[in-house]
C-alpha positions as CSV (number, residue, x, y, z in Angstrom):
1,X,-21.2,-78.1,87.0
2,X,-24.5,-77.5,85.5
3,X,-25.6,-78.7,82.1
4,X,-28.6,-77.2,80.4
5,X,-29.7,-78.5,77.0
6,X,-33.1,-79.2,75.7
7,X,-33.4,-81.6,72.8
8,X,-35.8,-80.4,70.0
9,X,-35.4,-83.5,68.0
10,X,-36.3,-87.3,69.3
11,X,-33.6,-89.5,70.0
12,X,-33.3,-92.9,67.9
13,X,-35.7,-94.8,70.5
14,X,-38.5,-92.3,69.9
15,X,-38.5,-90.3,73.2
16,X,-37.2,-86.8,73.2
17,X,-34.1,-86.2,75.5
18,X,-34.4,-83.2,77.8
19,X,-31.8,-82.1,80.3
20,X,-32.6,-79.1,82.6
21,X,-30.9,-77.1,85.1
22,X,-31.8,-78.0,88.7
23,X,-31.3,-75.6,91.5
24,X,-33.7,-76.9,94.2
25,X,-31.5,-78.2,97.1
26,X,-34.2,-80.8,98.1
27,X,-34.3,-82.3,94.4
28,X,-30.1,-82.2,94.5
29,X,-30.2,-84.1,97.7
30,X,-32.5,-86.6,96.6
31,X,-30.4,-87.2,93.6
32,X,-27.2,-87.4,95.4
33,X,-28.8,-90.0,98.0
34,X,-30.1,-92.1,94.9
35,X,-26.7,-92.2,93.3
36,X,-25.0,-93.2,96.7
37,X,-27.7,-96.0,97.0
38,X,-27.2,-97.1,93.6
39,X,-23.3,-97.2,94.1
40,X,-23.6,-99.3,97.2
41,X,-25.8,-101.8,95.6
42,X,-23.4,-102.1,92.5
43,X,-20.5,-102.6,95.0
44,X,-22.5,-105.0,96.9
45,X,-23.4,-106.9,93.7
46,X,-19.8,-107.0,92.6
47,X,-18.8,-108.7,96.1
48,X,-21.6,-111.3,95.7
49,X,-21.7,-111.9,91.7
50,X,-20.4,-115.4,91.8
51,X,-23.1,-116.6,94.3
52,X,-25.8,-114.4,92.5
53,X,-25.3,-115.4,88.7
54,X,-26.1,-119.2,88.9
55,X,-29.5,-118.4,90.6
56,X,-30.5,-115.5,88.4
57,X,-29.5,-117.1,85.2
58,X,-32.5,-116.5,82.6
59,X,-34.2,-114.5,85.3
60,X,-34.4,-111.1,86.5
61,X,-32.4,-109.6,89.4
62,X,-33.1,-106.5,91.3
63,X,-30.9,-105.2,94.1
64,X,-32.3,-103.0,96.9
65,X,-30.5,-102.1,100.1
66,X,-28.0,-104.5,99.5
67,X,-30.5,-107.4,99.3
68,X,-31.3,-109.6,95.9
69,X,-34.6,-110.2,94.7
70,X,-34.8,-112.6,91.7
71,X,-37.8,-113.2,89.6
72,X,-39.2,-114.4,86.2
73,X,-40.1,-111.0,85.1
74,X,-38.4,-107.4,85.7
75,X,-41.7,-106.0,87.1
76,X,-42.0,-109.1,89.7
77,X,-38.4,-108.4,90.7
78,X,-39.1,-104.7,91.2
79,X,-42.2,-105.6,93.1
80,X,-40.4,-108.0,95.4
81,X,-37.8,-105.1,96.2
82,X,-40.3,-102.7,96.7
83,X,-42.5,-104.7,99.1
84,X,-39.1,-105.4,101.2
85,X,-38.1,-101.7,101.1
86,X,-41.2,-99.6,100.3
87,X,-39.0,-96.3,101.0
88,X,-36.7,-97.2,98.4
């Protein structure tokens, strides 16, 4: 199913919402791969939640390639994840 909608108003958070039809097979393949990686990391988190939550309380957690990265800021957690997995 393809959704095509272009918003002419701004969302409550101040950023216009734009949805466009995408037909480029390369972009579609990348989107599918990202969705699969996200699902894999969510499933991994679900399986390790009890051991991760005590370590991550009041901190920020990024998960990449089924590996946790805990830091004091979201930017630092992302930086750690991308350093370990630059292709992600």
